[in-house]
Biotite code that builds the C-alpha atoms (Angstrom):
import biotite.structure as struc

atoms = struc.array([
    struc.Atom([111.854, 116.852, 28.698], chain_id="A", res_id=1, res_name="MET", atom_name="CA", element="C"),
    struc.Atom([107.903, 116.089, 29.230], chain_id="A", res_id=2, res_name="ARG", atom_name="CA", element="C"),
    struc.Atom([106.174, 113.827, 31.345], chain_id="A", res_id=3, res_name="ILE", atom_name="CA", element="C"),
    struc.Atom([102.450, 113.092, 30.532], chain_id="A", res_id=4, res_name="SER", atom_name="CA", element="C"),
    struc.Atom([99.651, 114.483, 32.526], chain_id="A", res_id=5, res_name="SER", atom_name="CA", element="C"),
    struc.Atom([98.437, 111.348, 33.534], chain_id="A", res_id=6, res_name="ASN", atom_name="CA", element="C"),
    struc.Atom([102.083, 110.318, 34.798], chain_id="A", res_id=7, res_name="ALA", atom_name="CA", element="C"),
    struc.Atom([101.834, 113.754, 36.826], chain_id="A", res_id=8, res_name="SER", atom_name="CA", element="C"),
    struc.Atom([98.729, 112.814, 38.307], chain_id="A", res_id=9, res_name="ILE", atom_name="CA", element="C"),
    struc.Atom([99.748, 109.528, 39.330], chain_id="A", res_id=10, res_name="GLY", atom_name="CA", element="C"),
    struc.Atom([102.548, 110.838, 40.746], chain_id="A", res_id=11, res_name="LEU", atom_name="CA", element="C"),
    struc.Atom([100.809, 113.366, 42.890], chain_id="A", res_id=12, res_name="SER", atom_name="CA", element="C"),
    struc.Atom([98.105, 110.783, 43.867], chain_id="A", res_id=13, res_name="PHE", atom_name="CA", element="C"),
    struc.Atom([101.242, 108.344, 45.051], chain_id="A", res_id=14, res_name="PHE", atom_name="CA", element="C"),
    struc.Atom([102.658, 111.102, 47.100], chain_id="A", res_id=15, res_name="LEU", atom_name="CA", element="C"),
    struc.Atom([99.622, 112.129, 48.570], chain_id="A", res_id=16, res_name="LEU", atom_name="CA", element="C"),
    struc.Atom([98.792, 109.051, 49.704], chain_id="A", res_id=17, res_name="ALA", atom_name="CA", element="C"),
    struc.Atom([101.756, 108.004, 51.461], chain_id="A", res_id=18, res_name="ALA", atom_name="CA", element="C"),
    struc.Atom([101.347, 108.452, 54.994], chain_id="A", res_id=19, res_name="THR", atom_name="CA", element="C"),
    struc.Atom([103.478, 105.844, 56.708], chain_id="A", res_id=20, res_name="SER", atom_name="CA", element="C"),
    struc.Atom([110.119, 108.880, 57.390], chain_id="A", res_id=21, res_name="ALA", atom_name="CA", element="C"),
    struc.Atom([117.004, 114.751, 61.207], chain_id="A", res_id=22, res_name="ASN", atom_name="CA", element="C"),
    struc.Atom([115.980, 118.053, 59.373], chain_id="A", res_id=23, res_name="ALA", atom_name="CA", element="C"),
    struc.Atom([113.630, 117.334, 56.452], chain_id="A", res_id=24, res_name="GLY", atom_name="CA", element="C"),
    struc.Atom([113.788, 118.419, 52.979], chain_id="A", res_id=25, res_name="VAL", atom_name="CA", element="C"),
    struc.Atom([111.015, 120.773, 53.758], chain_id="A", res_id=26, res_name="PHE", atom_name="CA", element="C"),
    struc.Atom([110.885, 123.543, 51.198], chain_id="A", res_id=27, res_name="ASN", atom_name="CA", element="C"),
    struc.Atom([113.442, 121.901, 48.730], chain_id="A", res_id=28, res_name="MET", atom_name="CA", element="C"),
    struc.Atom([111.265, 122.569, 45.727], chain_id="A", res_id=29, res_name="PRO", atom_name="CA", element="C"),
    struc.Atom([111.738, 126.299, 44.420], chain_id="A", res_id=30, res_name="ARG", atom_name="CA", element="C"),
    struc.Atom([108.800, 128.528, 45.170], chain_id="A", res_id=31, res_name="PHE", atom_name="CA", element="C"),
    struc.Atom([110.545, 131.802, 46.722], chain_id="A", res_id=32, res_name="VAL", atom_name="CA", element="C"),
    struc.Atom([110.786, 134.643, 44.430], chain_id="A", res_id=33, res_name="ASP", atom_name="CA", element="C"),
    struc.Atom([114.150, 136.323, 43.620], chain_id="A", res_id=34, res_name="PRO", atom_name="CA", element="C"),
    struc.Atom([115.181, 138.847, 46.106], chain_id="A", res_id=35, res_name="GLY", atom_name="CA", element="C"),
    struc.Atom([112.477, 137.813, 48.951], chain_id="A", res_id=36, res_name="ASN", atom_name="CA", element="C"),
    struc.Atom([112.930, 135.458, 51.558], chain_id="A", res_id=37, res_name="ASN", atom_name="CA", element="C"),
    struc.Atom([110.815, 133.275, 53.964], chain_id="A", res_id=38, res_name="ALA", atom_name="CA", element="C"),
    struc.Atom([110.639, 132.088, 57.266], chain_id="A", res_id=39, res_name="PHE", atom_name="CA", element="C"),
    struc.Atom([109.636, 128.387, 58.608], chain_id="A", res_id=40, res_name="GLY", atom_name="CA", element="C"),
    struc.Atom([108.926, 126.393, 61.553], chain_id="A", res_id=41, res_name="PHE", atom_name="CA", element="C"),
    struc.Atom([109.231, 122.547, 61.306], chain_id="A", res_id=42, res_name="GLU", atom_name="CA", element="C"),
    struc.Atom([108.233, 120.329, 64.371], chain_id="A", res_id=43, res_name="PRO", atom_name="CA", element="C"),
    struc.Atom([109.141, 116.828, 63.956], chain_id="A", res_id=44, res_name="GLU", atom_name="CA", element="C"),
    struc.Atom([108.682, 112.988, 65.167], chain_id="A", res_id=45, res_name="ILE", atom_name="CA", element="C"),
    struc.Atom([111.890, 110.766, 64.754], chain_id="A", res_id=46, res_name="MET", atom_name="CA", element="C"),
    struc.Atom([111.015, 107.343, 64.429], chain_id="A", res_id=47, res_name="MET", atom_name="CA", element="C"),
    struc.Atom([114.467, 105.625, 64.690], chain_id="A", res_id=48, res_name="SER", atom_name="CA", element="C"),
    struc.Atom([117.483, 105.520, 67.077], chain_id="A", res_id=49, res_name="ASN", atom_name="CA", element="C"),
    struc.Atom([115.602, 105.365, 69.790], chain_id="A", res_id=50, res_name="GLY", atom_name="CA", element="C"),
    struc.Atom([112.726, 108.000, 68.849], chain_id="A", res_id=51, res_name="GLY", atom_name="CA", element="C"),
    struc.Atom([112.348, 111.601, 70.079], chain_id="A", res_id=52, res_name="GLY", atom_name="CA", element="C"),
    struc.Atom([111.325, 114.981, 68.933], chain_id="A", res_id=53, res_name="LEU", atom_name="CA", element="C"),
    struc.Atom([112.835, 117.830, 66.993], chain_id="A", res_id=54, res_name="GLY", atom_name="CA", element="C"),
    struc.Atom([111.981, 121.303, 65.881], chain_id="A", res_id=55, res_name="ALA", atom_name="CA", element="C"),
    struc.Atom([113.881, 123.392, 63.063], chain_id="A", res_id=56, res_name="ASN", atom_name="CA", element="C"),
    struc.Atom([113.654, 126.994, 62.088], chain_id="A", res_id=57, res_name="LEU", atom_name="CA", element="C"),
    struc.Atom([114.366, 127.819, 58.718], chain_id="A", res_id=58, res_name="ARG", atom_name="CA", element="C"),
    struc.Atom([115.372, 130.618, 56.425], chain_id="A", res_id=59, res_name="TYR", atom_name="CA", element="C"),
    struc.Atom([114.986, 130.945, 52.667], chain_id="A", res_id=60, res_name="THR", atom_name="CA", element="C"),
    struc.Atom([116.376, 133.484, 50.526], chain_id="A", res_id=61, res_name="GLN", atom_name="CA", element="C"),
    struc.Atom([115.432, 133.507, 46.718], chain_id="A", res_id=62, res_name="GLY", atom_name="CA", element="C"),
    struc.Atom([118.570, 133.701, 44.562], chain_id="A", res_id=63, res_name="VAL", atom_name="CA", element="C"),
    struc.Atom([116.937, 133.811, 41.119], chain_id="A", res_id=64, res_name="ASN", atom_name="CA", element="C"),
    struc.Atom([113.945, 132.428, 39.264], chain_id="A", res_id=65, res_name="GLU", atom_name="CA", element="C"),
    struc.Atom([115.284, 128.867, 39.237], chain_id="A", res_id=66, res_name="LEU", atom_name="CA", element="C"),
    struc.Atom([117.307, 128.874, 42.636], chain_id="A", res_id=67, res_name="SER", atom_name="CA", element="C"),
    struc.Atom([117.149, 129.374, 46.704], chain_id="A", res_id=68, res_name="ASN", atom_name="CA", element="C"),
    struc.Atom([119.662, 129.122, 49.171], chain_id="A", res_id=69, res_name="ALA", atom_name="CA", element="C"),
    struc.Atom([118.417, 128.325, 52.850], chain_id="A", res_id=70, res_name="PHE", atom_name="CA", element="C"),
    struc.Atom([119.910, 127.998, 56.457], chain_id="A", res_id=71, res_name="ALA", atom_name="CA", element="C"),
    struc.Atom([118.567, 125.833, 59.322], chain_id="A", res_id=72, res_name="VAL", atom_name="CA", element="C"),
    struc.Atom([118.836, 125.451, 62.994], chain_id="A", res_id=73, res_name="LEU", atom_name="CA", element="C"),
    struc.Atom([117.280, 123.259, 65.577], chain_id="A", res_id=74, res_name="GLY", atom_name="CA", element="C"),
    struc.Atom([117.049, 121.097, 68.488], chain_id="A", res_id=75, res_name="THR", atom_name="CA", element="C"),
    struc.Atom([115.551, 117.757, 69.644], chain_id="A", res_id=76, res_name="GLY", atom_name="CA", element="C"),
    struc.Atom([114.700, 115.356, 72.291], chain_id="A", res_id=77, res_name="THR", atom_name="CA", element="C"),
    struc.Atom([116.453, 112.236, 73.972], chain_id="A", res_id=78, res_name="ASN", atom_name="CA", element="C"),
    struc.Atom([120.148, 112.003, 72.328], chain_id="A", res_id=79, res_name="VAL", atom_name="CA", element="C"),
    struc.Atom([119.967, 114.815, 69.884], chain_id="A", res_id=80, res_name="ARG", atom_name="CA", element="C"),
    struc.Atom([120.601, 117.845, 71.085], chain_id="A", res_id=81, res_name="THR", atom_name="CA", element="C"),
    struc.Atom([121.667, 120.764, 68.429], chain_id="A", res_id=82, res_name="PHE", atom_name="CA", element="C"),
    struc.Atom([121.640, 121.014, 64.516], chain_id="A", res_id=83, res_name="ARG", atom_name="CA", element="C"),
    struc.Atom([122.837, 123.869, 62.268], chain_id="A", res_id=84, res_name="VAL", atom_name="CA", element="C"),
    struc.Atom([123.259, 123.983, 58.237], chain_id="A", res_id=85, res_name="GLY", atom_name="CA", element="C"),
    struc.Atom([122.413, 125.160, 55.096], chain_id="A", res_id=86, res_name="GLY", atom_name="CA", element="C"),
    struc.Atom([122.025, 124.331, 51.389], chain_id="A", res_id=87, res_name="GLY", atom_name="CA", element="C"),
    struc.Atom([121.349, 125.677, 48.107], chain_id="A", res_id=88, res_name="PHE", atom_name="CA", element="C"),
    struc.Atom([118.446, 124.255, 45.219], chain_id="A", res_id=89, res_name="THR", atom_name="CA", element="C"),
    struc.Atom([118.417, 124.665, 41.594], chain_id="A", res_id=90, res_name="LEU", atom_name="CA", element="C"),
    struc.Atom([115.316, 123.700, 39.571], chain_id="A", res_id=91, res_name="ASP", atom_name="CA", element="C"),
    struc.Atom([117.318, 122.803, 36.049], chain_id="A", res_id=92, res_name="PHE", atom_name="CA", element="C"),
    struc.Atom([113.562, 121.699, 34.774], chain_id="A", res_id=93, res_name="ILE", atom_name="CA", element="C"),
    struc.Atom([111.117, 124.325, 35.460], chain_id="A", res_id=94, res_name="PRO", atom_name="CA", element="C"),
    struc.Atom([107.627, 123.252, 36.390], chain_id="A", res_id=95, res_name="ASP", atom_name="CA", element="C"),
    struc.Atom([105.354, 124.701, 33.793], chain_id="A", res_id=96, res_name="VAL", atom_name="CA", element="C"),
    struc.Atom([102.391, 123.668, 32.343], chain_id="A", res_id=97, res_name="GLU", atom_name="CA", element="C"),
    struc.Atom([102.019, 119.299, 32.418], chain_id="A", res_id=98, res_name="THR", atom_name="CA", element="C"),
    struc.Atom([105.525, 118.990, 33.277], chain_id="A", res_id=99, res_name="GLN", atom_name="CA", element="C"),
    struc.Atom([106.702, 118.933, 36.723], chain_id="A", res_id=100, res_name="PRO", atom_name="CA", element="C"),
    struc.Atom([109.628, 120.729, 38.314], chain_id="A", res_id=101, res_name="GLY", atom_name="CA", element="C"),
    struc.Atom([112.870, 118.803, 38.294], chain_id="A", res_id=102, res_name="ILE", atom_name="CA", element="C"),
    struc.Atom([115.903, 119.920, 40.511], chain_id="A", res_id=103, res_name="GLY", atom_name="CA", element="C"),
    struc.Atom([118.575, 119.250, 42.595], chain_id="A", res_id=104, res_name="ILE", atom_name="CA", element="C"),
    struc.Atom([120.101, 120.588, 46.086], chain_id="A", res_id=105, res_name="GLY", atom_name="CA", element="C"),
    struc.Atom([123.030, 120.577, 47.965], chain_id="A", res_id=106, res_name="PHE", atom_name="CA", element="C"),
    struc.Atom([123.234, 120.718, 51.757], chain_id="A", res_id=107, res_name="GLN", atom_name="CA", element="C"),
    struc.Atom([125.514, 119.830, 54.827], chain_id="A", res_id=108, res_name="GLY", atom_name="CA", element="C"),
    struc.Atom([124.200, 119.732, 58.492], chain_id="A", res_id=109, res_name="ILE", atom_name="CA", element="C"),
    struc.Atom([125.899, 119.428, 61.634], chain_id="A", res_id=110, res_name="TYR", atom_name="CA", element="C"),
    struc.Atom([124.137, 117.520, 64.123], chain_id="A", res_id=111, res_name="TYR", atom_name="CA", element="C"),
    struc.Atom([125.046, 117.270, 67.843], chain_id="A", res_id=112, res_name="ARG", atom_name="CA", element="C"),
    struc.Atom([124.438, 114.480, 70.467], chain_id="A", res_id=113, res_name="TYR", atom_name="CA", element="C"),
    struc.Atom([124.749, 113.337, 73.835], chain_id="A", res_id=114, res_name="LYS", atom_name="CA", element="C"),
    struc.Atom([127.064, 112.849, 75.267], chain_id="A", res_id=115, res_name="PRO", atom_name="CA", element="C"),
    struc.Atom([129.135, 115.252, 73.015], chain_id="A", res_id=116, res_name="GLY", atom_name="CA", element="C"),
    struc.Atom([129.309, 113.180, 70.025], chain_id="A", res_id=117, res_name="PHE", atom_name="CA", element="C"),
    struc.Atom([128.988, 115.520, 66.447], chain_id="A", res_id=118, res_name="GLY", atom_name="CA", element="C"),
    struc.Atom([128.463, 114.316, 63.122], chain_id="A", res_id=119, res_name="ARG", atom_name="CA", element="C"),
    struc.Atom([128.252, 116.473, 59.559], chain_id="A", res_id=120, res_name="LEU", atom_name="CA", element="C"),
    struc.Atom([125.985, 114.927, 57.112], chain_id="A", res_id=121, res_name="GLU", atom_name="CA", element="C"),
    struc.Atom([126.582, 116.287, 53.285], chain_id="A", res_id=122, res_name="THR", atom_name="CA", element="C"),
    struc.Atom([124.038, 115.234, 50.631], chain_id="A", res_id=123, res_name="ALA", atom_name="CA", element="C"),
    struc.Atom([123.357, 115.674, 47.172], chain_id="A", res_id=124, res_name="VAL", atom_name="CA", element="C"),
    struc.Atom([119.458, 115.761, 46.659], chain_id="A", res_id=125, res_name="VAL", atom_name="CA", element="C"),
    struc.Atom([117.773, 115.395, 43.231], chain_id="A", res_id=126, res_name="PRO", atom_name="CA", element="C"),
    struc.Atom([113.976, 115.840, 43.720], chain_id="A", res_id=127, res_name="TYR", atom_name="CA", element="C"),
    struc.Atom([110.700, 115.989, 41.513], chain_id="A", res_id=128, res_name="ILE", atom_name="CA", element="C"),
    struc.Atom([107.675, 118.263, 42.522], chain_id="A", res_id=129, res_name="HIS", atom_name="CA", element="C"),
    struc.Atom([104.627, 119.833, 40.454], chain_id="A", res_id=130, res_name="LYS", atom_name="CA", element="C"),
    struc.Atom([102.122, 122.165, 41.741], chain_id="A", res_id=131, res_name="MET", atom_name="CA", element="C"),
    struc.Atom([98.160, 121.476, 41.095], chain_id="A", res_id=132, res_name="PHE", atom_name="CA", element="C"),
    struc.Atom([95.038, 123.764, 41.663], chain_id="A", res_id=133, res_name="GLY", atom_name="CA", element="C"),
    struc.Atom([93.122, 122.406, 44.683], chain_id="A", res_id=134, res_name="ASN", atom_name="CA", element="C"),
    struc.Atom([89.816, 123.673, 43.038], chain_id="A", res_id=135, res_name="GLY", atom_name="CA", element="C"),
    struc.Atom([89.136, 126.550, 45.830], chain_id="A", res_id=136, res_name="LYS", atom_name="CA", element="C"),
    struc.Atom([91.751, 129.366, 44.776], chain_id="A", res_id=137, res_name="GLY", atom_name="CA", element="C"),
    struc.Atom([94.570, 127.526, 46.115], chain_id="A", res_id=138, res_name="GLY", atom_name="CA", element="C"),
    struc.Atom([97.760, 124.682, 45.053], chain_id="A", res_id=139, res_name="THR", atom_name="CA", element="C"),
    struc.Atom([99.225, 121.458, 46.369], chain_id="A", res_id=140, res_name="VAL", atom_name="CA", element="C"),
    struc.Atom([102.361, 120.914, 45.273], chain_id="A", res_id=141, res_name="GLU", atom_name="CA", element="C"),
    struc.Atom([103.692, 117.155, 46.120], chain_id="A", res_id=142, res_name="PRO", atom_name="CA", element="C"),
    struc.Atom([107.190, 116.618, 45.957], chain_id="A", res_id=143, res_name="PHE", atom_name="CA", element="C"),
    struc.Atom([109.550, 113.561, 46.085], chain_id="A", res_id=144, res_name="ILE", atom_name="CA", element="C"),
    struc.Atom([113.516, 113.680, 46.869], chain_id="A", res_id=145, res_name="ALA", atom_name="CA", element="C"),
    struc.Atom([116.339, 111.024, 47.464], chain_id="A", res_id=146, res_name="LEU", atom_name="CA", element="C"),
    struc.Atom([119.169, 112.700, 49.654], chain_id="A", res_id=147, res_name="PRO", atom_name="CA", element="C"),
    struc.Atom([122.198, 111.059, 49.401], chain_id="A", res_id=148, res_name="VAL", atom_name="CA", element="C"),
    struc.Atom([126.015, 111.543, 50.256], chain_id="A", res_id=149, res_name="GLY", atom_name="CA", element="C"),
    struc.Atom([128.519, 111.134, 52.965], chain_id="A", res_id=150, res_name="PRO", atom_name="CA", element="C"),
    struc.Atom([128.504, 111.714, 56.961], chain_id="A", res_id=151, res_name="SER", atom_name="CA", element="C"),
    struc.Atom([131.431, 112.528, 58.683], chain_id="A", res_id=152, res_name="PHE", atom_name="CA", element="C"),
    struc.Atom([132.008, 111.793, 62.083], chain_id="A", res_id=153, res_name="ALA", atom_name="CA", element="C"),
    struc.Atom([134.894, 110.987, 64.616], chain_id="A", res_id=154, res_name="SER", atom_name="CA", element="C"),
    struc.Atom([137.583, 110.990, 61.520], chain_id="A", res_id=155, res_name="GLY", atom_name="CA", element="C"),
    struc.Atom([135.582, 108.644, 59.778], chain_id="A", res_id=156, res_name="ASN", atom_name="CA", element="C"),
    struc.Atom([132.778, 108.626, 57.454], chain_id="A", res_id=157, res_name="TYR", atom_name="CA", element="C"),
    struc.Atom([129.909, 106.419, 56.051], chain_id="A", res_id=158, res_name="GLN", atom_name="CA", element="C"),
    struc.Atom([127.251, 106.777, 52.910], chain_id="A", res_id=159, res_name="TRP", atom_name="CA", element="C"),
    struc.Atom([123.702, 108.180, 53.975], chain_id="A", res_id=160, res_name="THR", atom_name="CA", element="C"),
    struc.Atom([120.535, 107.538, 51.914], chain_id="A", res_id=161, res_name="THR", atom_name="CA", element="C"),
    struc.Atom([117.104, 108.671, 52.602], chain_id="A", res_id=162, res_name="GLN", atom_name="CA", element="C"),
    struc.Atom([113.592, 109.111, 50.941], chain_id="A", res_id=163, res_name="LEU", atom_name="CA", element="C"),
    struc.Atom([111.757, 112.152, 51.297], chain_id="A", res_id=164, res_name="ALA", atom_name="CA", element="C"),
    struc.Atom([107.766, 112.561, 50.283], chain_id="A", res_id=165, res_name="LEU", atom_name="CA", element="C"),
    struc.Atom([105.954, 115.348, 51.154], chain_id="A", res_id=166, res_name="GLY", atom_name="CA", element="C"),
    struc.Atom([103.490, 118.053, 49.963], chain_id="A", res_id=167, res_name="ALA", atom_name="CA", element="C"),
    struc.Atom([103.015, 122.061, 49.749], chain_id="A", res_id=168, res_name="ILE", atom_name="CA", element="C"),
    struc.Atom([99.759, 123.468, 50.360], chain_id="A", res_id=169, res_name="PHE", atom_name="CA", element="C"),
    struc.Atom([99.149, 127.222, 50.188], chain_id="A", res_id=170, res_name="HIS", atom_name="CA", element="C"),
    struc.Atom([96.102, 128.964, 49.651], chain_id="A", res_id=171, res_name="GLU", atom_name="CA", element="C"),
    struc.Atom([95.508, 131.872, 47.342], chain_id="A", res_id=172, res_name="GLU", atom_name="CA", element="C"),
    struc.Atom([96.944, 135.646, 48.337], chain_id="A", res_id=173, res_name="LYS", atom_name="CA", element="C"),
    struc.Atom([97.857, 133.648, 51.784], chain_id="A", res_id=174, res_name="SER", atom_name="CA", element="C"),
    struc.Atom([101.576, 134.479, 53.002], chain_id="A", res_id=175, res_name="PRO", atom_name="CA", element="C"),
    struc.Atom([101.636, 131.321, 54.902], chain_id="A", res_id=176, res_name="VAL", atom_name="CA", element="C"),
    struc.Atom([102.538, 127.847, 53.320], chain_id="A", res_id=177, res_name="ARG", atom_name="CA", element="C"),
    struc.Atom([101.779, 124.543, 55.309], chain_id="A", res_id=178, res_name="PHE", atom_name="CA", element="C"),
    struc.Atom([104.299, 121.698, 54.551], chain_id="A", res_id=179, res_name="ILE", atom_name="CA", element="C"),
    struc.Atom([104.026, 117.863, 55.219], chain_id="A", res_id=180, res_name="GLY", atom_name="CA", element="C"),
    struc.Atom([107.027, 115.533, 55.075], chain_id="A", res_id=181, res_name="GLU", atom_name="CA", element="C"),
    struc.Atom([107.732, 111.918, 55.499], chain_id="A", res_id=182, res_name="ILE", atom_name="CA", element="C"),
    struc.Atom([111.393, 110.795, 55.392], chain_id="A", res_id=183, res_name="GLY", atom_name="CA", element="C"),
    struc.Atom([112.393, 107.071, 55.242], chain_id="A", res_id=184, res_name="VAL", atom_name="CA", element="C"),
    struc.Atom([115.965, 105.515, 56.156], chain_id="A", res_id=185, res_name="ASN", atom_name="CA", element="C"),
    struc.Atom([117.515, 103.763, 53.484], chain_id="A", res_id=186, res_name="LEU", atom_name="CA", element="C"),
    struc.Atom([120.867, 103.885, 54.818], chain_id="A", res_id=187, res_name="ASN", atom_name="CA", element="C"),
    struc.Atom([122.853, 104.958, 57.711], chain_id="A", res_id=188, res_name="ASN", atom_name="CA", element="C"),
    struc.Atom([119.916, 107.867, 58.681], chain_id="A", res_id=189, res_name="THR", atom_name="CA", element="C"),
    struc.Atom([116.798, 108.438, 60.413], chain_id="A", res_id=190, res_name="GLU", atom_name="CA", element="C"),
    struc.Atom([113.077, 108.189, 59.792], chain_id="A", res_id=191, res_name="SER", atom_name="CA", element="C"),
    struc.Atom([110.931, 110.849, 60.755], chain_id="A", res_id=192, res_name="TYR", atom_name="CA", element="C"),
    struc.Atom([107.248, 112.460, 60.263], chain_id="A", res_id=193, res_name="VAL", atom_name="CA", element="C"),
    struc.Atom([107.587, 116.252, 60.021], chain_id="A", res_id=194, res_name="SER", atom_name="CA", element="C"),
    struc.Atom([105.209, 119.227, 59.492], chain_id="A", res_id=195, res_name="GLY", atom_name="CA", element="C"),
    struc.Atom([105.944, 122.736, 58.754], chain_id="A", res_id=196, res_name="GLY", atom_name="CA", element="C"),
    struc.Atom([104.297, 126.479, 58.438], chain_id="A", res_id=197, res_name="VAL", atom_name="CA", element="C"),
    struc.Atom([106.364, 128.500, 55.954], chain_id="A", res_id=198, res_name="LEU", atom_name="CA", element="C"),
    struc.Atom([105.766, 132.339, 56.166], chain_id="A", res_id=199, res_name="TYR", atom_name="CA", element="C"),
    struc.Atom([106.887, 134.368, 52.807], chain_id="A", res_id=200, res_name="GLN", atom_name="CA", element="C"),
    struc.Atom([106.300, 138.158, 53.510], chain_id="A", res_id=201, res_name="PRO", atom_name="CA", element="C"),
])
C-alpha cells in the first residue's frame, strides 16, 4: 500500500496546523530501536471534566524493528489523583520513502479519581505517521491516532473514543525528542493539550 507524496505532505501540514485535545498517545509511533529504551516526561493541560493539570512519566522499550512496548505512570490536579498502565505498538506498514507508517497500538491505563473512584480504560489505537526532514539536519514526524475501546468502572462499562494529533521533533545526533500532542474527546473521554520530552540513551 502506497500513498502519494502529495497526500503525505498534505497530511503533514494538516497535523502541524491543528493547534486547537488522561495520558496521551505521546510516542505511540515506533522509533526506539530493538533492545534500546527511552524515558519520557509528559506535562498536560486537561480541557474537560473541570479542567486541571497532569504529568506522566514514560518508559519505552524497543521490541523489534516494527514494535515497542511502553509503561506510563502519572498524576494530576483537581479530581485526578493517579494513573498507571502500559501497552504495545506495532507498525504493520513501515515508514519508508514516500509511504507513511501505519500501525496499531493496544493499551490499558487505570485512572484514580477523588474521592476514591477508579476507572480502567482499554483501547485499540490505530495510527499513521510520517517522518520528514526539516532542512536543518533534523526531522519532524506528524502523527494521528484514534484510541477506541471500553472503559470499566464500578462493574459497568462504556465505550470511549478520542482523536489524537501531534508531532515528534528531533535534531540530528541529539538523544532528546520533543513531542506536541492534542487530544479531542469524541465519546466519554477527555480533551487535553500536552507536550513531552523523550530521552533515548
